[in-house]
KEKE-3310 file (N, C-alpha, C; in steps of 0.2 Angstrom, whole numbers, plus 5000, padded with zeros to 4 digits):
npx = (5046:5048:5040:5050:5055:5049:5048:5035:5029:5033:5025:5026:5021:5028:5023:5010:5014:5020:5009:5003:5012:5011:5000:5002:5010:5002:4995:5004:5010:4999:5001:5013:5024:5032:5044:5048:5058:5058:5063:5065:5061:5070:5079:5076:5068:5068:5070:5069:5076:5078:5068:5068:5057:5046:5032:5034:5046:5059:5070:5081:5089:5095:5092:5083:5081:5067:5061:5050:5042:5029:5015:4999:4993:4982:4970:4970:4964:4951:4949:4953:4942:4931:4933:4936:4947:4952:4953:4963:4975:4976:4976:4989:4997:4994:4998:5012:5015:5008:5016:5028:5024:5024:5036:5036:5038:5037:5029:5037:5039:5034:5035:5030:5028:5021:5016:5012:5004:5001:5002:4991:4983:4972:4968:4980:4980:4969:4974:4985:4979:4972:4984:4989:4978:4979:4992:4990:4981:4990:4999:5011:5023:5021:5034:5039:5041:5038:5032:5030:5030:5026:5025:5017:5020:5010:4993:4981:4974:4977:4988:5002:5007:5018:5024:5034:5039:5046:5051:5054:5061:5065:5079:5078:5065:5061:5051:5054:5050:5057:5052:5041:5031:5026:5009:5006:4994:4984:4979:4966:4964:4952:4949:4945:4939:4942:4955:4970:4973:4972:4965:4965:4959:4947:4942:4940:4931:4919:4917:4921:4916:4904:4898:4894:4892:4901:4892:4881:4870:4872:4863:4867:4879:4875:4878:4885:4894:4906:4908:4911:4922:4931:4934:4945:4960:4963:4972:4983:4990:4986:4979:4988:4997:4989:4988:5001:5003:4995:5000:5013:5024:5025:5031:5021:5017:5022:5023:5019:5009:5006:4992:4992:4994:4993:4986:4980:4985:4998:5005:5004:5013:5026:5031:5035:5046:5058:5052:5039:5022:5005:4988:4973:4956:4943:4928:4930:4930:4922:4917:4917:4904:4908:4917:4911:4901:4909:4915:4904:4900:4910:4912:4923:4935:4937:4951:4958:4952:4956:4970:4971:4964:4961:4951:4944:4952:4964:4976:4987:4991:5003:5002:5006:4998:4991:4987:4979:4965:4962:4969:4961:4949:4953:4957:4944:4936:4944:4952:4943:4942:4937:4941:4948:4951:4959:4967:4980:4997:5008:5018:5027:5030:5032:5020:5002:4989:4972:4958)
npy = (5315:5298:5290:5286:5269:5257:5244:5242:5245:5234:5224:5221:5225:5232:5238:5232:5219:5220:5222:5210:5201:5206:5200:5187:5182:5180:5168:5159:5159:5153:5139:5136:5127:5124:5121:5129:5142:5159:5171:5186:5195:5187:5176:5163:5148:5143:5129:5118:5103:5094:5097:5102:5105:5107:5097:5093:5088:5079:5067:5062:5047:5042:5050:5051:5061:5065:5069:5077:5082:5091:5095:5102:5099:5098:5100:5112:5119:5119:5127:5139:5141:5141:5151:5147:5145:5141:5127:5121:5123:5114:5102:5104:5103:5090:5081:5081:5078:5066:5058:5058:5052:5039:5034:5032:5043:5058:5072:5088:5101:5113:5120:5132:5136:5149:5154:5167:5177:5190:5201:5197:5201:5196:5184:5177:5176:5168:5156:5153:5152:5140:5132:5134:5129:5115:5112:5113:5102:5092:5093:5100:5113:5128:5136:5145:5151:5155:5168:5171:5183:5182:5190:5188:5175:5166:5164:5178:5177:5164:5152:5143:5130:5123:5112:5108:5096:5092:5079:5068:5053:5040:5029:5016:5014:5016:5014:5004:4993:4982:4974:4968:4954:4938:4934:4945:4957:4968:4984:4996:5013:5025:5036:5054:5056:5060:5065:5072:5067:5061:5071:5077:5067:5066:5079:5079:5069:5075:5088:5090:5078:5074:5087:5094:5107:5117:5121:5112:5101:5085:5071:5058:5060:5069:5082:5097:5097:5105:5105:5092:5089:5098:5094:5093:5084:5070:5070:5060:5060:5061:5050:5039:5042:5039:5025:5022:5027:5018:5006:5004:4995:4984:4981:4983:4989:4987:4993:5007:5014:5028:5032:5038:5045:5032:5024:5010:4999:5003:5009:5002:4991:4997:4997:4984:4971:4961:4946:4946:4949:4957:4952:4959:4963:4966:4975:4974:4986:5002:5010:5027:5037:5045:5038:5027:5035:5044:5033:5028:5039:5041:5029:5021:5008:4995:4992:5004:5013:5009:5011:5025:5032:5033:5026:5026:5022:5030:5028:5014:5002:4990:4977:4967:4951:4947:4958:4965:4966:4972:4985:4990:4992:5001:5012:5015:5018:5027:5035:5039:5037:5028:5011:4996:4979:4974:4965:4953:4950:4940:4927:4933:4944:4958:4964:4968:4957:4953:4948)
npz = (4875:4882:4896:4910:4913:4925:4938:4940:4928:4921:4926:4939:4955:4968:4980:4981:4982:4995:5002:5001:5007:5020:5025:5027:5038:5050:5046:5045:5058:5066:5064:5071:5082:5098:5094:5083:5078:5078:5066:5064:5049:5042:5031:5030:5036:5053:5064:5078:5080:5091:5104:5120:5128:5140:5140:5127:5126:5117:5111:5099:5094:5083:5071:5055:5042:5032:5017:5005:4990:4981:4970:4965:4953:4939:4945:4950:4940:4942:4953:4948:4938:4946:4956:4969:4980:4993:4996:4989:4994:5005:4998:4993:5004:5009:4999:4999:5013:5016:5008:5015:5027:5023:5025:5039:5045:5056:5052:5051:5046:5034:5018:5006:4988:4979:4963:4952:4939:4942:4956:4969:4983:4990:4984:4986:5000:5002:4996:5004:5016:5015:5014:5027:5035:5031:5036:5050:5051:5048:5058:5057:5055:5046:5040:5031:5014:4997:4987:4970:4958:4941:4928:4912:4912:4917:4914:4917:4933:4935:4943:4950:4961:4973:4985:5000:5011:5027:5037:5051:5057:5068:5065:5067:5066:5053:5039:5026:5019:5022:5033:5029:5026:5020:5021:5029:5031:5021:5024:5020:5020:5020:5006:5003:4992:4975:4978:4973:4961:4944:4938:4925:4917:4923:4922:4908:4906:4913:4909:4895:4889:4895:4896:4907:4920:4932:4942:4942:4950:4955:4957:4960:4968:4977:4978:4971:4955:4957:4971:4973:4966:4971:4983:4997:4998:5009:5024:5033:5045:5059:5060:5058:5069:5080:5078:5080:5094:5101:5099:5105:5109:5100:5084:5072:5061:5045:5032:5022:5010:4999:4990:4975:4959:4947:4956:4966:4960:4955:4966:4978:4977:4978:4990:4993:4996:4986:4979:4984:4983:4981:4985:4981:4986:4977:4981:4994:5001:5004:4990:4985:4978:4968:4960:4953:4946:4938:4930:4923:4916:4907:4901:4906:4907:4920:4923:4919:4927:4940:4939:4937:4946:4965:4969:4981:4991:5000:5006:5010:5022:5026:5038:5052:5053:5064:5071:5063:5062:5074:5072:5062:5068:5078:5069:5064:5075:5084:5077:5068:5054:5040:5038:5031:5029:5015:5008:5005:5008:4998:4991:4977:4963:4966:4962:4960:4962:4958:4967)
capx = (5051:5044:5041:5055:5052:5050:5046:5027:5027:5035:5020:5027:5020:5031:5018:5005:5018:5021:5002:5002:5017:5009:4994:5004:5013:4997:4993:5010:5010:4994:5004:5019:5025:5037:5051:5049:5062:5056:5069:5061:5064:5075:5079:5075:5064:5072:5066:5074:5075:5077:5065:5067:5052:5041:5029:5036:5053:5060:5077:5081:5095:5098:5086:5083:5077:5063:5059:5045:5039:5024:5010:4992:4991:4977:4965:4970:4960:4944:4949:4953:4936:4926:4935:4936:4954:4953:4955:4969:4981:4975:4979:4996:5000:4992:5002:5019:5015:5006:5022:5033:5021:5025:5043:5035:5040:5033:5030:5040:5039:5032:5037:5026:5030:5016:5018:5006:5006:5000:5001:4984:4983:4966:4969:4986:4978:4965:4978:4989:4975:4971:4990:4989:4974:4982:4998:4987:4978:4995:5003:5017:5023:5022:5039:5042:5038:5040:5027:5034:5026:5029:5021:5016:5021:5004:4987:4978:4969:4980:4994:5004:5009:5023:5025:5040:5038:5052:5049:5060:5060:5071:5081:5076:5057:5060:5047:5057:5048:5061:5049:5035:5032:5021:5004:5004:4987:4984:4973:4965:4962:4947:4950:4940:4936:4948:4961:4973:4975:4967:4960:4965:4954:4940:4939:4938:4924:4914:4916:4921:4912:4897:4895:4892:4895:4903:4886:4876:4869:4872:4859:4871:4884:4872:4881:4887:4901:4912:4909:4914:4929:4936:4935:4952:4964:4963:4979:4983:4995:4983:4976:4994:4999:4984:4990:5008:5003:4991:5004:5020:5029:5026:5032:5016:5016:5027:5024:5013:5009:5001:4989:4991:4994:4995:4981:4982:4989:5006:5008:5005:5019:5032:5034:5036:5053:5058:5049:5032:5016:4999:4982:4968:4950:4938:4922:4931:4930:4917:4919:4913:4900:4911:4921:4906:4898:4914:4916:4898:4899:4915:4913:4930:4935:4940:4958:4960:4949:4960:4977:4971:4961:4962:4945:4941:4958:4970:4983:4987:4996:5004:5003:5006:4992:4988:4985:4976:4958:4962:4971:4955:4944:4956:4956:4937:4933:4948:4955:4937:4944:4935:4947:4946:4956:4957:4971:4985:5004:5009:5024:5026:5035:5031:5014:4995:4984:4965:4955)
capy = (5310:5293:5289:5281:5262:5254:5237:5241:5245:5228:5220:5219:5231:5230:5240:5227:5213:5221:5221:5203:5198:5208:5196:5180:5179:5177:5162:5155:5158:5148:5132:5135:5123:5127:5120:5134:5148:5165:5175:5192:5197:5182:5173:5156:5146:5139:5123:5114:5096:5091:5102:5100:5111:5104:5091:5092:5085:5074:5066:5057:5044:5041:5053:5051:5066:5063:5075:5076:5088:5089:5100:5100:5097:5101:5101:5120:5122:5120:5133:5145:5142:5143:5156:5144:5144:5139:5120:5118:5123:5108:5097:5104:5100:5083:5077:5080:5076:5059:5054:5057:5047:5032:5032:5031:5049:5063:5078:5093:5108:5114:5126:5133:5141:5151:5158:5169:5182:5197:5200:5198:5200:5192:5177:5174:5175:5162:5150:5152:5150:5133:5128:5134:5124:5109:5111:5111:5095:5088:5094:5102:5120:5132:5141:5149:5150:5160:5171:5174:5186:5181:5193:5185:5168:5163:5168:5181:5173:5158:5152:5136:5129:5118:5111:5104:5094:5089:5075:5064:5046:5036:5025:5009:5014:5018:5009:5004:4987:4976:4970:4965:4946:4934:4933:4951:4960:4975:4988:5002:5019:5029:5043:5059:5057:5060:5068:5077:5063:5059:5077:5078:5063:5068:5085:5078:5066:5079:5094:5089:5072:5075:5093:5097:5113:5117:5122:5107:5097:5078:5067:5052:5063:5073:5089:5100:5095:5109:5103:5085:5089:5102:5091:5092:5077:5068:5070:5054:5061:5060:5043:5035:5044:5036:5018:5021:5028:5013:5000:5006:4990:4980:4984:4980:4992:4985:4997:5012:5017:5034:5030:5044:5043:5025:5020:5004:4995:5004:5012:4997:4986:5000:4996:4977:4968:4956:4940:4946:4953:4957:4951:4964:4960:4972:4974:4973:4992:5006:5015:5033:5037:5049:5034:5024:5041:5045:5028:5028:5045:5041:5022:5019:5001:4994:4993:5011:5017:5007:5014:5032:5035:5029:5021:5026:5021:5035:5025:5007:5000:4983:4976:4960:4948:4946:4964:4969:4968:4977:4991:4993:4994:5007:5017:5017:5021:5032:5040:5041:5036:5021:5007:4989:4974:4974:4961:4950:4949:4933:4926:4936:4948:4965:4966:4967:4953:4955:4942)
capz = (4879:4885:4903:4913:4915:4932:4939:4940:4921:4919:4928:4946:4959:4975:4985:4982:4985:5002:5006:5001:5012:5027:5027:5028:5045:5055:5044:5047:5066:5069:5063:5074:5088:5102:5090:5078:5081:5074:5064:5061:5043:5040:5024:5030:5042:5058:5067:5082:5080:5098:5108:5127:5130:5144:5138:5121:5125:5112:5109:5093:5095:5076:5067:5048:5039:5027:5013:5000:4987:4976:4968:4965:4947:4935:4950:4950:4934:4944:4957:4943:4935:4951:4961:4975:4981:5000:4998:4985:4999:5009:4994:4992:5010:5009:4994:5002:5020:5015:5006:5021:5032:5021:5028:5046:5048:5059:5048:5055:5044:5027:5014:5000:4983:4975:4957:4948:4934:4945:4963:4971:4990:4992:4981:4989:5006:5002:4995:5010:5022:5014:5016:5034:5037:5030:5041:5056:5051:5047:5064:5055:5055:5040:5043:5026:5008:4992:4982:4965:4953:4935:4922:4906:4912:4918:4912:4922:4937:4936:4947:4952:4968:4975:4992:5002:5018:5030:5043:5054:5059:5071:5059:5068:5065:5046:5035:5020:5016:5024:5038:5025:5026:5017:5027:5031:5029:5018:5026:5016:5023:5015:5004:5004:4985:4970:4981:4968:4955:4938:4936:4918:4914:4926:4919:4901:4906:4916:4905:4888:4886:4897:4895:4913:4922:4939:4947:4941:4955:4953:4962:4963:4972:4983:4979:4964:4952:4960:4978:4973:4963:4975:4990:4998:5000:5016:5027:5037:5050:5065:5060:5060:5076:5084:5078:5084:5101:5104:5099:5107:5110:5095:5077:5069:5054:5041:5026:5020:5003:4998:4984:4971:4952:4947:4960:4970:4955:4954:4972:4984:4976:4979:4997:4994:4995:4981:4981:4987:4979:4985:4982:4984:4984:4975:4985:5002:5004:5001:4984:4985:4972:4963:4955:4948:4942:4932:4926:4919:4912:4902:4899:4907:4909:4926:4924:4918:4933:4946:4938:4937:4953:4971:4970:4988:4996:4999:5009:5012:5027:5027:5045:5055:5052:5071:5073:5057:5064:5079:5069:5058:5073:5081:5065:5063:5081:5087:5072:5064:5047:5038:5036:5029:5027:5008:5004:5008:5005:4996:4987:4970:4959:4967:4958:4963:4959:4960:4969)
cpx = (5046:5045:5046:5052:5054:5047:5039:5025:5029:5030:5021:5026:5022:5027:5013:5008:5019:5015:5001:5006:5014:5003:4996:5006:5008:4995:4998:5010:5005:4996:5010:5019:5030:5044:5053:5053:5061:5063:5066:5065:5070:5074:5078:5071:5069:5067:5071:5072:5074:5074:5064:5063:5046:5039:5031:5043:5054:5067:5077:5088:5099:5093:5088:5079:5073:5060:5055:5043:5034:5020:5003:4989:4985:4970:4964:4965:4953:4944:4949:4946:4930:4927:4936:4944:4956:4955:4961:4975:4981:4978:4986:5000:5000:4997:5009:5019:5013:5012:5027:5030:5023:5032:5042:5037:5035:5034:5032:5038:5037:5034:5032:5029:5023:5018:5012:5008:5006:4999:4993:4983:4978:4967:4975:4984:4974:4969:4982:4985:4973:4978:4991:4984:4976:4988:4995:4984:4984:5000:5010:5017:5025:5027:5041:5039:5040:5034:5030:5029:5030:5025:5022:5018:5015:4998:4984:4973:4972:4986:4996:5007:5013:5024:5031:5039:5045:5050:5055:5057:5066:5073:5078:5068:5056:5056:5050:5055:5052:5058:5043:5036:5025:5016:5002:4997:4988:4978:4972:4962:4958:4950:4944:4937:4942:4955:4964:4976:4970:4963:4960:4960:4947:4937:4937:4932:4919:4912:4916:4916:4905:4894:4892:4895:4897:4897:4881:4876:4868:4869:4864:4877:4881:4874:4883:4893:4907:4913:4912:4921:4934:4937:4942:4954:4964:4970:4978:4987:4992:4981:4982:4997:4995:4986:4997:5008:4999:4995:5011:5025:5030:5027:5028:5015:5022:5028:5018:5014:5004:4998:4987:4991:4997:4990:4984:4986:4997:5009:5009:5012:5026:5035:5035:5043:5053:5055:5042:5028:5010:4993:4977:4961:4945:4931:4923:4931:4924:4919:4915:4909:4903:4914:4916:4903:4903:4915:4910:4898:4904:4916:4920:4930:4938:4947:4961:4957:4954:4968:4977:4969:4962:4956:4942:4946:4963:4976:4982:4992:4996:5006:5003:4999:4988:4985:4980:4968:4957:4964:4965:4950:4946:4955:4949:4934:4937:4950:4949:4938:4941:4941:4944:4952:4955:4962:4976:4992:5005:5015:5022:5031:5033:5025:5007:4992:4977:4961:4947)
cpy = (5305:5293:5284:5274:5261:5247:5237:5241:5238:5222:5218:5225:5229:5233:5235:5221:5214:5220:5214:5200:5200:5203:5189:5178:5177:5170:5157:5153:5153:5141:5131:5131:5126:5126:5125:5140:5154:5169:5181:5194:5193:5179:5166:5154:5142:5134:5119:5107:5092:5097:5100:5106:5107:5097:5089:5089:5079:5073:5061:5054:5043:5043:5052:5056:5063:5069:5073:5083:5086:5095:5098:5098:5101:5102:5109:5123:5123:5126:5139:5146:5144:5149:5154:5142:5142:5132:5118:5118:5117:5102:5097:5101:5092:5079:5076:5076:5068:5055:5053:5052:5040:5029:5031:5038:5053:5069:5084:5100:5107:5120:5126:5137:5142:5156:5160:5175:5189:5196:5202:5196:5195:5185:5174:5172:5168:5155:5148:5150:5143:5129:5128:5129:5117:5107:5109:5104:5090:5088:5095:5110:5123:5137:5145:5147:5156:5162:5174:5177:5186:5184:5189:5177:5164:5167:5172:5177:5166:5158:5144:5136:5123:5118:5107:5103:5091:5085:5071:5058:5043:5030:5018:5008:5016:5012:5009:4997:4981:4971:4967:4958:4943:4933:4939:4953:4967:4979:4994:5007:5023:5035:5047:5060:5056:5062:5073:5073:5062:5065:5078:5073:5065:5074:5084:5074:5070:5084:5093:5084:5073:5082:5096:5103:5113:5117:5117:5102:5089:5074:5061:5054:5066:5080:5091:5097:5098:5106:5096:5086:5093:5100:5090:5085:5076:5068:5065:5055:5059:5052:5038:5036:5040:5028:5018:5022:5022:5006:5002:5001:4986:4984:4981:4983:4991:4989:5001:5014:5022:5032:5036:5041:5036:5020:5014:5000:4996:5006:5007:4993:4990:4999:4988:4975:4963:4950:4940:4950:4953:4955:4955:4961:4966:4970:4974:4980:4996:5011:5021:5034:5041:5044:5030:5029:5042:5039:5027:5033:5044:5034:5020:5012:5001:4995:5000:5015:5015:5009:5021:5035:5030:5025:5021:5024:5025:5033:5018:5006:4992:4981:4968:4957:4948:4952:4968:4971:4973:4984:4994:4995:5001:5013:5020:5021:5027:5037:5043:5042:5029:5017:5000:4985:4972:4969:4957:4950:4942:4933:4929:4940:4955:4968:4965:4962:4954:4948:4943)
cpz = (4882:4892:4905:4915:4922:4933:4938:4932:4918:4922:4936:4950:4966:4980:4986:4984:4992:5006:5006:5007:5019:5029:5029:5034:5049:5053:5045:5054:5069:5068:5067:5080:5091:5098:5085:5081:5076:5073:5060:5055:5040:5033:5024:5036:5047:5062:5071:5082:5086:5102:5115:5130:5134:5142:5131:5120:5121:5110:5104:5094:5088:5071:5059:5046:5033:5023:5007:4997:4982:4974:4969:4959:4944:4939:4951:4945:4937:4949:4953:4941:4940:4956:4968:4977:4988:5001:4994:4989:5003:5005:4993:4998:5010:5005:4996:5009:5020:5012:5011:5026:5030:5023:5036:5049:5051:5055:5053:5053:5036:5024:5008:4995:4979:4969:4954:4944:4937:4952:4965:4979:4993:4990:4985:4996:5007:5001:5001:5016:5021:5016:5024:5037:5037:5035:5048:5057:5051:5053:5062:5054:5048:5042:5037:5019:5003:4988:4976:4960:4946:4929:4916:4906:4913:4916:4918:4926:4939:4940:4948:4959:4969:4982:4994:5009:5020:5036:5045:5057:5062:5066:5060:5067:5057:5043:5028:5016:5019:5029:5035:5025:5023:5022:5030:5028:5026:5021:5022:5020:5018:5013:5005:4997:4980:4973:4976:4963:4950:4936:4928:4914:4917:4923:4911:4901:4908:4911:4898:4885:4888:4897:4901:4915:4930:4944:4946:4947:4953:4959:4965:4968:4978:4984:4972:4962:4956:4967:4978:4971:4966:4982:4991:5000:5007:5018:5033:5043:5057:5066:5062:5066:5081:5084:5082:5091:5104:5104:5099:5107:5104:5088:5073:5062:5050:5034:5025:5013:5002:4991:4980:4963:4951:4951:4964:4966:4955:4961:4977:4983:4978:4986:4998:4992:4989:4983:4984:4983:4984:4981:4985:4981:4983:4979:4992:5005:5001:4996:4984:4978:4967:4957:4950:4943:4936:4927:4921:4914:4906:4899:4900:4909:4916:4927:4923:4925:4939:4945:4938:4943:4959:4972:4977:4993:4995:5002:5011:5017:5026:5034:5046:5055:5059:5073:5069:5059:5069:5077:5066:5063:5076:5076:5064:5069:5084:5082:5067:5056:5045:5036:5035:5028:5020:5004:5008:5005:5004:4992:4980:4968:4960:4962:4962:4958:4962:4961:4967)
residu = (MET:SER:GLU:PRO:LEU:ASP:TYR:ARG:SER:ALA:GLY:VAL:ASP:LEU:ASN:THR:TYR:ASP:GLU:THR:MET:ALA:ARG:LEU:PRO:PRO:LEU:MET:ARG:ARG:THR:PHE:THR:PRO:ARG:VAL:MET:GLU:TRP:LYS:ASP:GLY:PHE:ALA:GLY:LEU:PHE:ARG:LEU:ASP:ALA:HIS:ILE:GLY:LEU:LEU:SER:ARG:THR:TYR:ARG:ASP:PRO:VAL:LEU:VAL:ALA:SER:THR:ASP:GLY:VAL:GLY:THR:LYS:LEU:LYS:LEU:ALA:PHE:ALA:THR:GLY:ARG:HIS:SER:THR:VAL:GLY:VAL:ASP:LEU:VAL:ALA:MET:SER:VAL:ASN:ASP:CYS:LEU:CYS:ALA:GLY:ALA:GLU:PRO:LEU:LEU:PHE:LEU:ASP:TYR:VAL:ALA:MET:SER:LYS:ASP:ASP:PRO:GLU:LEU:THR:SER:GLN:VAL:VAL:LYS:GLY:ILE:SER:ASP:GLY:CYS:ILE:GLU:ALA:GLU:CYS:ALA:LEU:ILE:GLY:GLY:GLU:THR:ALA:ILE:LEU:PRO:GLU:PHE:TYR:GLN:PRO:GLY:GLU:TYR:ASP:LEU:ALA:GLY:PHE:CYS:LEU:GLY:VAL:VAL:GLU:ARG:LYS:GLN:LEU:LEU:ASN:GLY:GLN:ASP:VAL:ARG:SER:GLY:ASP:LYS:VAL:ILE:GLY:LEU:ALA:SER:SER:GLY:LEU:HIS:SER:ASN:GLY:TYR:SER:LEU:ALA:ARG:LYS:ILE:VAL:PHE:ASP:HIS:ALA:GLY:LEU:SER:TYR:ASP:ASP:HIS:VAL:GLU:ALA:LEU:GLY:ARG:THR:VAL:ALA:ASP:GLU:LEU:LEU:ALA:PRO:THR:ARG:ILE:TYR:THR:ARG:ALA:LEU:LYS:GLU:VAL:TYR:ARG:HIS:TYR:ARG:VAL:LYS:ARG:ILE:VAL:HIS:GLY:ILE:ALA:HIS:ILE:THR:GLY:GLY:GLY:LEU:THR:ASP:ASN:THR:PRO:ARG:ILE:LEU:PRO:GLU:GLY:LEU:GLY:VAL:VAL:LEU:ARG:ARG:GLY:SER:TRP:ASP:VAL:PRO:PRO:VAL:PHE:PRO:TRP:LEU:GLN:SER:LEU:GLY:SER:ILE:ASN:ASP:ASP:GLU:MET:PHE:ARG:VAL:PHE:ASN:MET:GLY:VAL:GLY:MET:THR:MET:ILE:VAL:ALA:GLU:TYR:TYR:ALA:GLU:SER:ILE:VAL:ARG:HIS:LEU:ASN:GLN:LYS:ALA:LYS:ILE:PRO:ALA:TRP:ILE:ILE:GLY:ASP:VAL:VAL:PRO:GLY:ASN:ARG:GLU:VAL:GLU:TRP:ALA)
# end
């Protein structure tokens, strides 16, 4: 007589799953703000929109909720190959949070979805620790998530991530492009490297075409291939909050674009109204060594590089001309993020021209 079947024989060990779940609450609680309402053993996360709590008192007159979702993409392949899982969680948070920031929103909370073939408490802890780190950097609370065990769906040791960010902005402060004017300046905020875009091409260049390995030290980069390609995506919450706090009276930020897939070429025009375009100046910002290194290794033409990669600019801001230089100084000195004036808004057809 055969042994009776159970969930474990099908690939899901509930005892191991319980061990994994026991590790996650401390990683979540370190991100909590006084707005978070704990619901022990609850089925959802709770968050107070108006929190009349001491110095954190906040009243929204006409709040607009801003939501975004994203993943990490094939950058995860590097985490699988190297066994380094602590940074891709930061990438996960950054990709959704930075999108919400483009609406002028304050990120409030974050949810994650982790799916893998077999429960692994240590692996899950590393990933969620990165998500927790990202939420602290983004100043938003990780209030819940889902860990799904899907036997035979993923290869052993592999997983997928999805993230969900919710933010809020006063309707009158919403950045939807309507304030952009001809003559406005385009400010570029430095990226930390590739961020989480273009990795299918980057991996093809580095590993298939050039035959390099993860542990190879690259003199042009000053570090190993893995160290460079696993550098986490920069989160811009604190930098933008610095700008908003410094210029409280004037509405000087007219638009923000997150430079992801499609690069500066495709993303910057998304925040332009009809009848306007932008002229960007190559050479007006510092391009990190990883981009010319990849371009040289793969013999990639300029147009392709600027459409696939961020080329050193992870976010652009369109601002009033009068304040542009002041904002750049403030970003460099107070927010500690390199920033440059990289272009101008001009009459056009919602396209980027290169000067």
